[in-house]
C-alpha positions as CSV (number, residue, x, y, z in Angstrom):
1,M,0.0,0.0,0.0
2,N,1.5,3.4,-1.0
3,R,1.6,6.4,1.2
4,I,-1.4,8.1,-0.3
5,L,-3.6,5.1,0.5
6,L,-2.1,4.9,4.0
7,L,-3.1,8.5,4.5
8,L,-6.6,7.8,3.2
9,L,-6.9,5.0,5.7
10,L,-7.2,7.7,8.4
11,A,-10.6,8.5,6.9
12,A,-12.1,5.2,8.2
13,P,-11.9,6.1,11.9
14,A,-12.7,9.7,11.1
15,A,-16.0,8.6,9.6
16,L,-16.9,6.7,12.7
17,I,-16.0,9.7,14.9
18,A,-18.0,12.0,12.6
19,R,-21.0,9.8,12.9
20,A,-20.7,9.3,16.7
21,T,-20.5,13.1,17.2
22,G,-23.5,13.9,15.1
23,G,-21.6,15.2,12.1
24,S,-23.3,16.3,8.9
25,P,-24.6,13.2,6.9
26,V,-22.9,14.6,3.8
27,L,-19.5,14.7,5.7
28,V,-20.1,11.2,7.1
29,F,-20.9,9.9,3.6
30,I,-17.8,11.5,1.9
31,V,-15.4,10.5,4.7
32,S,-16.8,6.9,4.8
33,A,-16.4,6.7,1.0
34,V,-12.8,7.8,1.2
35,G,-12.1,5.4,4.0
36,L,-13.4,2.5,2.1
37,I,-10.9,3.0,-0.8
38,P,-7.8,1.9,1.2
39,L,-9.7,-0.8,3.0
40,A,-10.7,-2.3,-0.4
41,D,-7.1,-2.1,-1.5
42,L,-5.9,-3.9,1.7
43,I,-8.4,-6.8,1.0
44,G,-6.9,-7.0,-2.5
45,E,-3.3,-6.9,-1.3
46,A,-3.9,-9.5,1.4
47,T,-5.6,-11.8,-1.1
48,E,-2.6,-11.5,-3.5
49,E,-0.2,-12.3,-0.6
50,L,-2.2,-15.4,0.3
51,A,-2.1,-16.5,-3.3
52,A,1.7,-16.6,-3.1
53,Y,1.3,-19.3,-0.4
54,T,-1.6,-21.2,-1.9
55,G,-0.3,-21.6,-5.4
56,P,-1.6,-20.1,-8.7
57,R,-4.8,-22.1,-9.0
58,L,-6.1,-21.7,-5.5
59,G,-4.7,-18.2,-5.5
60,G,-6.7,-17.5,-8.7
61,L,-9.8,-18.9,-7.0
62,L,-9.2,-16.6,-4.0
63,N,-8.8,-13.6,-6.3
64,A,-12.0,-14.5,-8.2
65,T,-14.0,-15.0,-5.0
66,L,-12.7,-11.9,-3.1
67,G,-12.3,-9.6,-6.1
68,N,-15.5,-7.7,-5.3
69,A,-15.6,-8.3,-1.5
70,A,-15.8,-4.6,-0.6
71,E,-18.7,-3.8,-2.9
72,L,-20.5,-7.0,-1.7
73,I,-20.2,-5.9,1.9
74,I,-21.5,-2.4,1.1
75,T,-24.5,-3.9,-0.8
76,I,-25.3,-6.3,2.1
77,F,-25.7,-3.4,4.5
78,A,-27.8,-1.6,1.9
79,I,-30.1,-4.6,1.7
80,N,-30.4,-4.7,5.5
81,A,-31.4,-1.0,5.4
82,G,-34.0,-1.7,2.7
83,L,-32.2,0.3,0.0
84,L,-32.9,-2.2,-2.7
85,D,-32.9,0.3,-5.5
86,L,-29.4,1.4,-4.4
87,V,-28.3,-2.3,-4.5
88,K,-29.6,-2.9,-8.0
89,A,-28.1,0.4,-9.2
90,S,-24.7,-0.6,-7.7
91,I,-24.8,-3.9,-9.7
92,T,-25.5,-2.0,-12.9
93,G,-22.9,0.7,-12.0
94,S,-20.2,-1.8,-11.2
95,I,-20.6,-3.5,-14.6
96,L,-20.8,-0.2,-16.5
97,G,-17.8,1.2,-14.5
98,N,-15.6,-1.7,-15.4
99,L,-16.7,-1.8,-19.1
100,L,-16.6,1.9,-19.8
101,L,-14.6,3.8,-17.2
102,V,-11.9,1.3,-16.2
103,L,-11.4,-0.2,-19.7
104,G,-11.6,3.3,-21.2
105,L,-8.9,4.7,-18.9
106,A,-6.8,1.6,-19.5
107,L,-7.1,1.9,-23.3
108,L,-6.5,5.6,-23.3
109,A,-3.5,5.5,-21.0
110,G,-1.9,2.4,-22.5
111,G,-2.5,3.7,-26.0
112,L,-1.0,7.1,-25.4
113,R,2.2,5.6,-23.9
114,N,2.6,2.4,-26.0
115,G,0.7,3.1,-29.2
116,T,-1.4,0.3,-30.6
117,Q,-1.6,-2.6,-28.1
118,F,-2.3,-6.2,-28.9
119,F,-3.9,-9.1,-26.9
120,D,-5.2,-12.6,-27.5
121,R,-8.4,-12.4,-29.6
122,R,-9.6,-15.9,-28.7
123,Q,-9.4,-15.2,-24.9
124,A,-10.9,-11.7,-25.2
125,G,-13.7,-13.2,-27.4
126,L,-14.6,-15.8,-24.8
127,N,-14.7,-13.1,-22.2
128,A,-16.9,-10.8,-24.3
129,T,-19.3,-13.7,-25.1
130,L,-19.6,-14.6,-21.4
131,L,-20.2,-11.0,-20.6
132,I,-23.1,-10.6,-23.1
133,L,-24.6,-13.9,-21.9
134,A,-24.5,-12.5,-18.3
135,V,-26.2,-9.3,-19.4
136,V,-28.9,-11.1,-21.3
137,A,-29.6,-13.4,-18.3
138,L,-30.0,-10.3,-16.1
139,A,-32.3,-8.7,-18.6
140,I,-34.7,-11.6,-19.0
141,P,-36.4,-11.3,-15.6
142,S,-36.9,-7.6,-16.2
143,L,-38.5,-8.1,-19.6
144,F,-40.8,-10.8,-18.4
145,D,-41.7,-9.2,-15.1
146,V,-44.8,-7.4,-16.3
147,A,-46.3,-10.6,-17.6
148,I,-45.7,-12.7,-14.5
149,A,-46.0,-10.1,-11.8
150,E,-49.7,-11.0,-11.1
151,L,-48.9,-14.6,-10.3
152,P,-48.3,-15.3,-6.6
153,D,-44.6,-15.4,-5.7
154,S,-43.7,-15.9,-9.4
155,E,-41.4,-12.9,-9.5
156,L,-39.3,-14.1,-6.6
157,L,-39.2,-17.7,-7.8
158,F,-38.2,-16.6,-11.3
159,S,-35.3,-14.4,-9.9
160,E,-34.2,-17.3,-7.6
161,G,-34.2,-19.7,-10.6
162,V,-32.1,-17.3,-12.7
163,A,-29.8,-16.7,-9.8
164,I,-29.1,-20.4,-9.4
165,I,-28.4,-20.8,-13.1
166,L,-26.0,-17.8,-13.1
167,I,-24.1,-19.2,-10.1
168,V,-23.8,-22.6,-11.9
169,V,-22.4,-20.8,-15.0
170,Y,-19.9,-19.0,-12.8
171,V,-18.7,-22.2,-11.3
172,L,-18.4,-23.7,-14.7
173,T,-16.2,-20.8,-15.8
174,L,-13.9,-21.5,-12.9
175,V,-13.8,-25.2,-13.7
176,Y,-13.0,-24.4,-17.3
177,G,-10.4,-22.0,-16.2
178,F,-8.7,-24.7,-14.2
179,T,-8.8,-27.2,-17.2
180,A,-8.3,-24.9,-20.2
181,K,-5.2,-22.8,-20.3
182,A,-6.7,-20.4,-22.9
183,F,-9.3,-19.3,-20.4
184,D,-7.2,-19.1,-17.2
185,N,-6.8,-15.4,-17.2
186,V,-10.4,-14.5,-17.9
187,V,-12.1,-15.4,-14.7
188,T,-9.5,-16.5,-12.2
189,R,-7.2,-13.6,-12.9
190,E,-4.1,-15.8,-13.3
191,A,-2.7,-13.5,-15.9
192,A,-0.8,-11.7,-13.2
193,P,2.8,-12.9,-12.8
194,E,3.5,-14.8,-9.7
195,H,5.5,-12.9,-7.1
196,A,7.3,-13.7,-4.0
197,A,5.3,-13.1,-0.8
198,R,6.2,-9.8,1.0
199,W,4.1,-10.7,4.0
200,S,4.1,-13.7,6.2
201,L,1.1,-16.1,5.9
202,Q,-0.1,-15.2,9.4
203,F,0.1,-11.4,8.8
204,S,-1.7,-11.8,5.4
205,I,-4.6,-13.6,7.2
206,I,-4.7,-10.9,9.9
207,V,-4.7,-8.1,7.4
208,L,-7.5,-9.8,5.4
209,I,-9.7,-10.3,8.5
210,A,-9.0,-6.8,9.8
211,A,-9.7,-5.1,6.5
212,T,-12.9,-7.1,6.0
213,V,-14.1,-6.1,9.5
214,G,-13.1,-2.5,8.9
215,T,-14.9,-2.5,5.6
216,A,-18.1,-3.9,7.2
217,I,-18.1,-1.2,9.9
218,V,-17.4,1.7,7.6
219,S,-19.9,0.3,5.0
220,E,-22.6,0.4,7.7
221,T,-21.7,4.0,8.4
222,L,-21.8,4.9,4.7
223,V,-25.2,3.2,4.1
224,G,-26.6,4.9,7.1
225,A,-25.9,8.3,5.6
226,V,-27.4,7.6,2.2
227,E,-31.0,8.7,2.8
228,P,-30.0,12.0,4.5
229,V,-27.5,12.7,1.7
230,T,-30.1,12.2,-1.1
231,V,-32.4,14.7,0.6
232,Q,-29.7,17.3,1.3
233,L,-27.9,17.2,-2.1
234,G,-31.0,16.4,-4.2
235,L,-29.4,13.2,-5.6
236,S,-31.3,10.0,-6.1
237,E,-30.3,6.7,-4.5
238,F,-30.1,5.5,-8.1
239,F,-27.3,7.9,-9.0
240,L,-25.3,7.1,-5.9
241,G,-25.6,3.4,-6.7
242,I,-24.7,3.8,-10.4
243,I,-21.7,6.1,-10.0
244,I,-20.5,6.5,-6.4
245,I,-20.7,3.0,-4.7
246,P,-19.0,1.1,-7.5
247,L,-16.1,3.6,-7.6
248,V,-15.6,3.3,-3.9
249,G,-15.7,-0.5,-3.8
250,N,-13.5,-1.1,-6.8
251,V,-11.1,1.8,-7.1
252,A,-8.0,-0.2,-6.2
253,E,-8.8,-2.8,-8.9
254,H,-9.5,0.1,-11.3
255,L,-6.0,1.5,-10.7
256,A,-4.5,-2.0,-11.3
257,A,-6.1,-2.3,-14.7
258,V,-4.7,1.1,-15.8
259,T,-1.3,0.4,-14.3
260,V,-0.8,-2.9,-16.2
261,A,-2.1,-1.2,-19.4
262,L,0.7,1.4,-19.0
263,K,3.1,-1.5,-18.8
264,N,1.8,-2.7,-22.2
265,K,0.1,-5.7,-20.7
266,M,-3.3,-5.1,-22.2
267,E,-4.3,-8.7,-22.0
268,L,-4.1,-8.6,-18.2
269,S,-5.9,-5.2,-18.2
270,L,-8.8,-6.7,-20.2
271,A,-8.9,-9.7,-17.8
272,I,-9.2,-7.4,-14.8
273,A,-11.8,-5.0,-16.3
274,L,-14.0,-7.6,-18.1
275,G,-13.5,-10.3,-15.5
276,S,-14.7,-8.1,-12.7
277,S,-17.9,-7.3,-14.7
278,I,-18.5,-11.0,-15.3
279,Q,-18.0,-11.7,-11.6
280,V,-20.6,-9.1,-10.6
281,A,-23.2,-10.4,-13.1
282,L,-22.7,-14.1,-12.5
283,L,-21.8,-14.3,-8.8
284,V,-22.4,-11.1,-6.8
285,A,-25.9,-10.3,-8.2
286,P,-27.3,-13.8,-7.8
287,L,-25.8,-14.1,-4.3
288,L,-27.5,-10.9,-3.2
289,V,-30.9,-12.4,-4.2
290,F,-30.5,-15.1,-1.6
291,I,-28.8,-12.9,1.0
292,S,-31.8,-10.5,0.8
293,L,-34.1,-13.4,1.8
294,L,-32.0,-14.1,4.9
295,M,-32.5,-10.4,5.9
296,G,-36.2,-10.5,5.3
297,Q,-36.1,-8.5,2.0
298,R,-37.0,-9.4,-1.6
299,L,-34.3,-8.4,-4.0
300,L,-35.5,-9.3,-7.5
301,L,-33.3,-9.4,-10.6
302,V,-35.6,-6.8,-12.2
303,F,-33.9,-3.7,-13.6
304,T,-35.3,-0.6,-15.2
305,S,-35.3,0.0,-18.9
306,F,-32.7,2.7,-18.4
307,E,-30.3,0.2,-16.8
308,L,-30.9,-2.4,-19.4
309,I,-30.2,-0.1,-22.3
310,A,-27.0,1.1,-20.7
311,L,-25.8,-2.5,-19.9
312,F,-26.5,-3.8,-23.4
313,G,-24.8,-0.8,-25.0
314,A,-21.7,-1.2,-22.8
315,S,-21.4,-4.9,-23.3
316,V,-21.8,-4.7,-27.1
317,I,-19.1,-1.9,-27.3
318,A,-16.7,-4.0,-25.1
319,A,-17.3,-7.0,-27.3
320,F,-16.5,-5.0,-30.5
321,I,-13.3,-3.7,-29.0
322,A,-12.3,-7.2,-28.0
323,Q,-12.9,-8.9,-31.3
324,D,-10.0,-7.6,-33.3
325,G,-7.2,-8.3,-30.8
326,E,-5.8,-4.8,-30.7
327,S,-6.6,-1.5,-29.0
328,N,-5.7,2.2,-29.2
329,W,-6.2,5.4,-27.2
330,L,-9.1,6.6,-29.4
331,E,-11.1,3.5,-28.4
332,G,-10.4,4.4,-24.8
333,A,-11.6,8.0,-25.3
334,M,-14.8,6.7,-26.9
335,L,-15.5,4.4,-24.0
336,L,-15.0,7.3,-21.5
337,A,-17.3,9.5,-23.6
338,V,-20.1,6.9,-23.4
339,Y,-19.6,6.6,-19.6
340,L,-19.8,10.4,-19.1
341,I,-23.0,10.5,-21.2
342,I,-24.6,7.7,-19.2
343,G,-23.5,9.4,-15.9
344,L,-25.1,12.7,-17.0
345,A,-28.3,10.9,-18.0
346,F,-28.6,9.2,-14.6
347,F,-27.7,12.4,-12.8
348,F,-30.6,14.2,-14.3
349,L,-33.0,11.3,-14.2
350,P,-35.6,11.8,-11.4
351,G,-35.6,9.2,-8.7
352,T,-39.3,8.6,-9.3
353,A,-38.6,7.6,-12.9
354,V,-36.5,4.6,-12.0
355,S,-38.8,2.9,-9.5
356,V,-39.6,-0.6,-10.8
357,H,-42.4,-1.3,-8.4
């Protein structure tokens, strides 16, 4: 962890102090969001250090499982608080952020430094196909919701069935990753070169546990400030979920994708950006359906038409970029332009316009 992130880590206890002393909800929200950034980075670092001891395959499984741990924790607390629109928006925002913002920054930065960059078309194509499949699977419950909503419990049963299928597909991708070398880097993130452990095994476990607990505590503080913030700033829960929550939960991983692109390792950069989107769609979103039931809530895989349009557009653009096996800075600029347009659209979209039920 660099010095800047260590400094940002001070924001975590500051958020708890601000909340305990009755500080402004806006201040609590901002400081909590800043504090979550280094905590998410610590979870990632601890996971990488553990991977050095477990070997590449188990290490890849750890990275795939814990890659979105911080964002998952935030959304669990949001579910507990009944902020289901925020949760679904964060699912959408995480996928969009990885496909447009992260990949766009990586292509732009890598292209400006290295010129045209090349990567394995077959691997990228598999990744893009899996991504489009995941988006289609998430869209089907939304498209059929109007027709089946009148049947008792049909919506929940449909979402549960889709969630189970998506989790099975995710497990199959892991199995394929362990048996087919061409797909190793897509889901299990094994494209990263092995490195010698800098931390001891015991210290890695302690850091992972401490960072996870800290993330849980600060996430609860962040979620608790959401409703007052939406009132004071005039922002919708939807906008916070689409833009803010995914940035906070995944900023460390975002920086990693850009960093490796600058080093002319575009294949790894694509694996990070697209792989994270796949994990959110195939694992995080389905898990949240069942986690919500344990908390007495009903999180349905039913998204608004605005979200579906954005998801389809982003996945198709990413697939087109991946199909030719090369990238340049102009493609990155175009992805960033689309992300900014979508961000503006959701910023001005009234909260009442995005309510599914």
